[in-house]
N, C-alpha and C positions, 0 to 999 in steps of 0.2 A: 503492500500500500504507500508507504513510503517513497519507494521508488517512484511510483505513478505519480505522485504527486509533486516529486522533482521533477518530473520527465514537463508534466504540468507546468511548470514554474518556469522553466530552462524553455522549451515550446512558444509559453507566451511573451515570452522576454525576445526574442527568436523574430515575432511577429508585429510586433511592434517595432524591434528596432529595421527590420526590414521595411516597414510602411514608412519610417521616419527617416529612411535613406531619399525619397524626395521631399525634404522640408515643406517645399509651396503647395504641394496638394498634399499632404498629411496636416496643416495649420489653415489650407482653405476649407478643405473637410471639417475638421473640430469646429472654426468658428463658422461655418456656416448653420452649424446644428446647432451654436448656443444663439444665435440671431433667429433662426428659425422657433427656436424654444420661447426664446423670448416675448412670440407674438403673442403664448398662452397666455402670461402673466399679465400682457397688456389687455387682454380681452377678458379675464377672469378682473383683473383691477376695476375697470370700467363697469361691469356688469356689478360685484359686490358694491360696489360705490352707488349704483344706481337702487340696489335693492334694500341693501343692509343687510347684517347678520341672518344666518341662514340656520334658525335653531341653536345659537350657542357659538356658532362659526363665525369668524370673524376673516377678514382679509389675509390677514396674516394667517391662520391658521389654512386658509386656501393654499397659498404659499407655499407653506410647510408643507403641504399634501403634494402640492407639483413637483415641489424638489423631490422628495423620496420617490416618488416616480419615477422621476428623470433617472435619479440616480440606480434605482434597481434595471431600471432597463438598458441602463448602460452599461452594469455590470455584467448583465444577461450575454447581452449583444455583445459588449468589448471584448469579454475573454470566454465566452461560450458560444461564438457564432455559430461553429460547426452544425450545432443542431440544430440550427433554421436551413442548413444547406442539405441535411440530410434527405429529402423527398427528390434531390437531383442527384443524389450520390447513388441511391439505390438505383434509380432509372440509368444512370450512365453503367452503374454495374462498378465504380469506384469505390464503394464501399468494403470491395474487397480487400483492400489496403487497409481499412482500420483493423480490419477480422484477422488479420495474418502476423499485427503489427505483436509484440512479445509483453507489449503497454498495456495497460486497462482499456479498453473499446472507450469505453466513455470518456475519459481522459484523452484518447486519440484523436476520437470524433468532436471532441469540444474544439482543439486547437488546430483542426484540420483548414478554418478559412476564419478570416480576420475582417472586422467592419473596423472602418476609421472614425466613420461620422459618429460613432457609438459613444466614443471619446469625449465629443461634444457633451451628449446628454449626461455621461460621468462626471465632468466638471462643472456642468453649472448645476447639476441635482446634489452635489457635495456641496457646493457653497449654498444653496438656499435652504439645506435642510440644516447644514453648520451655523447658519447666520439664524435662525428660526428659533435653533436653543438656545444661541446668545444673546437674543432680542429678549426670548422670556426668561434668561437667566437661569437656565434650569441648574438643578443640582447634581452631584455627582451618581445620586441614586435614581435620579429622571433622566439623565443620559443613559444610564445603563438599560433603562427599561423602554428606551427608545432604540439604541441600538441593537438590543434585542427583537425588537419589533419589526426595526427593519430589515435582519438579519432573517428572520421566520419571512417576512415576504419577497425577499431575494431568492429564499430555496424555493417557494411555491411559486414563484414566476418563473424561476428554472425549469423547474418541473412540468409546469401545463405548456409551455413549448416544447418541450421535449414529445412530450404525450401526443400534441398537433402533428407534431412530425413522424412521429412512428405510425398515425395512420398509414403512411406510405406502405408501409410491409403488408397490409392487409387491402389495401384498392391502388390498382394500378394509376401510375400517373396521379398520385394523390396532392398534389406540390398545393394545389387552389383549393381545394378543400381544407388542407392543412392551414394554409394561410388564413381563409373564411374564420374558422372555426376559432384562431388564436383574435380574429378582429373581435369575435363575440367576446370573447373571456377579456380583451384589454378594453372596449369601451366603459364599462361602468368604475372602471377605475381612475377613471378620467373626469370624476365628479365627488363632490365631498359627500361623505357617508350619511348626513343629516337630513341627506332629500329625500333618502328613501324610508318606509312604512319599514317597523321593525321587523315583519316577516322577510319583506324582498331585502332586507340589508342584511336576514342572517343567510339568507339562499346565498346569497353574493360574497359571505365569507366560507362558505362551505360547500355546497356543489359546484359554485363557479365562483373562487375564491379572490374575483379582482379587488376588491376592498382590502385584503389583507396586503395589497401591494402599495397603495396610498394611504385610504384614509384611516386604516386602523390602528398604525402606530401613531398618529395624532389623535385618534381618540383614546389612546391607550395614555396620554400623555393628559389631556386634558380631563379626564376623570380619573387617573394615577388608579387604573384597574388592575393587579394584577390577575383578577379573575379572567377580565378580556386577554390580555397574556396568555396565560394559561391555555385558554379556549385557541387561542393562534397556535400554541407550541402545539395543540392536539390535532387540530386540521392539519399542519404542518407535516407531521410525523405521517397522519393518512394519506396524504398525497404523496411525499413518498414513498411509501410501502409502493404505491398505487402505480409508481413510476415505473420502481423497478422491475415487480412483477411484471407488467406489458413489455417492458423493455429487454426481459427473458424472455419471454412469449415471441417476442419480433423478432427478435434475434433467430430463435429455432425455425420460422416460418421464409427465412431470408433466401434464395437460391442465387446462387453464385454468378454475375456475369461474366464469369472465365477471360476477363481482363487480362490477367499476368501471362496466357499462353501463348 
């Protein structure tokens, strides 16, 4: 396991170094994504200014939520982008290269491709969610809750993205279906949890756990709720187990593209 993690770290460094070789293109990609994301902050700022607080959520809370969401998106697509390309790898038969590697197939898959623009999400998200904590003067205990909640959200986000890609093992040319399913998961996480009725909010925390990747970390801070944090841990654990089982089943269904003959 330590060997696999070491491989993951080394390969990630190589991907970043390789992308940074074209410095202008690298920074254009990062900055363009930051500028693109700033549009969301402007829109939400104007919206919150017009309607005021939403069930206790202020404009600052919405900014914190967006920061968490962008940070988690940046982690997944910046360090694990290979899971996004999995459907195309299956179609091309290049998934063979993952399976024949002595490294754990998940770590090999995760680092098989790289997305520069995700680091724009990662940088801006980190600045915003850290600024949120500084602005509200989080205590060390609050920071711990916040970081744990974001960690759970990042794990769930990665699990769902991988599960959507695994559909291609069961449906031929499932790339479009994979992307559409991921969009269904992604959309509810772009809105404050306060706008949802309690039953719908529970649904988007468990069966479609989009809120864990955005609004729930902020809710945990606002309510200082260990119960909500424990629920996040439970849901995260369940989705890890589901993803692990589906991944194992999917690997058994793969038929080699015989790309190496």
